[in-house]
N, C-alpha and C positions, 0 to 999 in steps of 0.2 A: 839375305840381300838387304841393303840399307833401306831402300824405298819401302819394301814390305814391312820390315821391322819397325820403321818409324810410323807408318800408317797404322799398323796393328796396335802399337803402344798408344798412339793418340786416340784411337777409337775406344780402347779399353779404359783410358783415363776419363775423369769427369771434366773434360776440356771442351770448350766451344770452338776455339780457333787455333790454327797452326800457321806459323809464319816461317817462310824459308827465304833467306837472303844471304848470298855470299858477301864477304867471307866470314859470316857469323854462324854460330851453331843454331839449330832450330829453336824457336820459342813457341810456347803455347799459352793460351789464356784459360785460367781456371777461376771460376766464380768472379770474373771481371778483372783479375790481376794477371798481367803478362809476366811469364817466368821462363827461364831457360829450361829446355827439356833435358833432364839428367841423362847422362850416359852417351851423349852424342857430341862429336868433335865439330869444329867449324867446317862448313861446307864450301867447296870451291865452286867456281862458275860451272865446271863440267858436272859436278855433283848435282847442281840445281837444274841444269839442262836435262840430265838423265832423269831426274825426279819429275820434271815437267813432261817429258816424253812418256814416262810411265803412267801419268795421270790422264793426259789429254790426247795422246796418240799423234800420229804424223799430221793429220789434217788440222788438229788444234795447234800444233807447233807452227805449221805454215801460216795459219791466220795470225798467230801471235807475231811471227817474224814480219808480216806485212804491216801490221797496225801498231806494234809495240804495246798492245793492250789486248786482253781477252777476258771476258766474263762468261762463264759457263757453269754447268752443274753436271755431275756424273753420279752414277750408282756404283759403289764399291762392290767387289765380289761378296762381301759379307752382307750386302743388302742395304747398307746405309747410304743416304744421299749426302753429297758434299757440294757446296757452292765454291767455285774457284775463281779467284781474281789473279790474272797474270799481268805483270807490269815490268817496266825497266826502271832501275834506279842506279845512277852513277855508271851507266853503261852496262850494268849487269842485270840478269833476270831476277825477279822476285815473285813469290807466291804468297797469297793470303787465302787460307782455306777455312770455310765455316762448315762445321758438322751439323746437319739438320736432324731434328728428332725423327725417330723411326716411325712413330704413329702420330696421328692428329690428336691434339689434346682435347678432351671433352670440355664443354663450356665451363663446367664447374671447376676445372683445374687451371683456367687462364689467369686467375687473380683479379678478374673483373666481376662486377655485380651480375649474377646469373640472370636476373630479371631483365637487365639491359641487353644481355647477349641474346636471350630468347626473343625479345622484341625486335632486335635487329634481324634475326633470322626469319622472322615472320613478315618483314616488310615486303611489299609488292613493288614499290618504286621509291625513288629518292636517292640521295647521295650520302654515303657513310664514309668518313675519313678516319684512318688510323695513322697516327703520326708519331714521330720520335726520331732520335738519332739512330745511326747505324748500330745494329746489335741490340736494339731495345725490344725486339720480339714482334715487330709489326707483321712480318710475313707469317709467323706462327699464329697470331691472332686471326688474321684474315683467312688463313688456310682452315682453321677450326670452324669459322663461320661458314665457309663454302662447304666443308665436309658435312656440317649439320644440315644445311639447306639441302644438300644432295641426298641426305638420308631421309628427310621428312617431307620433301616437296617434289613436284614435277616441274620441268621447264628446261630451258637451254642455257647453260652457263658458259660464257666465253671469257677466258683469261688471256691477257696480253702481258707478258713478263720478260724480264731481262736479268738473269736467265730464269727458266722454270725451276723452282726450288722444290715444291711439293707436287707430286703427281697424283691426280685424282682419277678415280675410275668411275664409270657410269653406274649409278645406282638408281635413285628415283629420277635424277636429272641426266640429260645428255650433256657431256662435258667436252668442250673444245678448248685446248690449251695451245697458245701460239707463242713461240719464243722469238724475240727480236734478234735478227741476225741469222736465224736458221729458217723460220717459218714466215717471216715478214721482214721487210727492209728496215722498218722503224716503227716506233710507237705512233708517230703521226700518220703513217700510211695505213697501219692496221686499224687505227681509230676512225680514219676517214671512211673505211669500208665496213666497219663492224656491224652497223645496223642492217646491212644487207644479208647478214648471216642469221637473221631472225633470232636474236638473243632475248632472253628474259632478264638475265643478270650478267653484268659485265664487271670484270676485275681489271683495273688499270694498275699494273705493278708499281709504277712510279709516275706521279704527276710532276714531271721535271721541268716543264717550260710552258709558255703561253699556249702552245698548240694542244698539249695534253690536258691542261686545265680547262681550256675552252671546250674541248671534246667531252670531258667529264660532265661539265654543266649541261651541255646539249643532250647527252645520252640520258642523264637523270631527268631532265626537264621533259623529255619525250616519253616518259612513263616506264623507264627501266630502272631496276635496282642496280646501283653503281657503287662499287667499292674502289677506293683509291688511297694511296699513301703519299705523305709529304714529310720532309725533314724539318718539322716545326715542333716546338716544345710545349705550347699551350693552345687552347682553343682560340684565344684572341689572336695570337701570332698566326695561326692557321688561316683564319678568316681574313686577316689583314694581308697575308701573303697572297691569297687568291685574288683579292680585289686589286691590290697594287701591281699585280702582274699585267693588268690591262692598261691601255692608254687612258689618260684622264677623261677623254671624251666618252669612254665606254663604261666608266666605273659605276655611274648611277644605275645603268641597266643591269650590270653584273650584280650589284647589291640586290636588285629585285629578283633576278634569277636565283641567286644563292639563298635568299630568304625563303623562296618557295620550294627549293629542291633539297636543301640540306636537312638531314634528319639527326645525325649523331656525329660528334667528333670525340675520338678517344686519343689522348696523348700519353705515350708510355715512356717509362724509365725503368731499367732493371738495376736494383741495388743489392750489394752483397749482404748476406744474412749476418745477423749479429754473432752467431756462433761459427761463422766462416764456412758453413756447409750449405752451399747453394746461393741462390739469389731470389729476391722477391720483387714483384711488379708493383710499382707506384704508377697510378694512372689517373689522369684528369678526364672526367667524363662530362660532356655537354650534350644535353638533349635539346633539340631545336623546338622548344615550345612556342606558342604564339607570342609570348613576351620576348623571347630570344629572337624570333623572326622579325619582330618590330624593331628591335635594336639594330639588327643587321641592315634592315631596309632603310632606317632613318639615320644610318651612319653614327650610331651611338655604341659602337663596338666595345669601347672601354668600360661600359657598364655591365657587360656580360658576366664577369666574375661575381658581381653582387647577385645577379640572377641565379648563378650556379650555387652560391652559398646558401640561398634560400630554397633551392630546389632539391634538397636532400631526399625528400620523400619520393621524388621521381627518379632517383638513382644518380642524380648529378653530384659531382664533387670536384673541387679544385685539386691541383697537384699538392698543394700544401696540406689540405685536409686528408688526402690519401697518405702522405708522409706521416702525419700525426697518428693516423690509425695504425700504421705499421710499427711506429715507435711504441704506442700504447700496448700493442699486442706482443711486444718483445721480439719482433721479427728482425728489425734493424736498429742500429744504435742512433741516438740523438745526434751524435757528431756526424754520422754519415748522412742523416736526413738533412742536416743544415747545409751540407755541400750542394744539395739539389734544390733547397728551398728557394722560392721566388719571393723577393721582397716587394716587388711591384709587378703590375700586369701591363 
């Protein structure tokens, strides 16, 4: 059967993503490069619809037909989790599938300073942001943090996600996972009620608009450990994005809130290895020291990179410093590093 054969081949390959769009053959992404899947002919609209039904079933197909969009996640018969995006392009259905890791990565395997990861997992309150482009490993990093907290602490962890990618089981912590569209109508509605669920830790799968950003600040400010993601590339861009999301009349107060609640910002990029075998994480790490908090509060955000460059002993580093370390270690090429290097902040 075409569907099973293609899925089995994809899972067996060292591939992160699979793209299905008529009238094209399937494509997959290996170590960041998009390539045609060998051995498969172009797929018709009927092939794609059959593939869609095979993955998401009748209920998923009906929702897709209503909205022309669908984001969900499933568990394959082999046990692997897959994130699925269904969309319409030029009147035809298309799919983008992301294969999720089988297991949570230990903190030592994330490619981040282990000391920083341990400090984050020991926090009792505050805001931790993991940012980066789609496919930069944000979900994997936060899932590893949640898994570690679950293993070493007690408390109630509430996650609000669209869709749920990593499923956690109760260990030391009670876990509540809510999926937008299935368990709650929206991020806004779930976040409006989340404090009534008696959480200790809240994960906001995506801070996508003013409502979710405002909720994240409020939850962190009221004494809860709060994790969130943004599609930003540096710590400066992250902080600027948060503040500029608010009306000008509120921005001074937001700077005060953010300076008091923000603890860490991690900005991620995944780059192909120099030998073509896998990818390595380049990550900017900002620790909200008292000096950084003052810069945020006093609207001197442009000076944060200088504070990060001098905060190496605390685990801080800019993206360029991370790229330099990867090049020096022979993990990525200088040419590839230059594609991601920032000339200004």
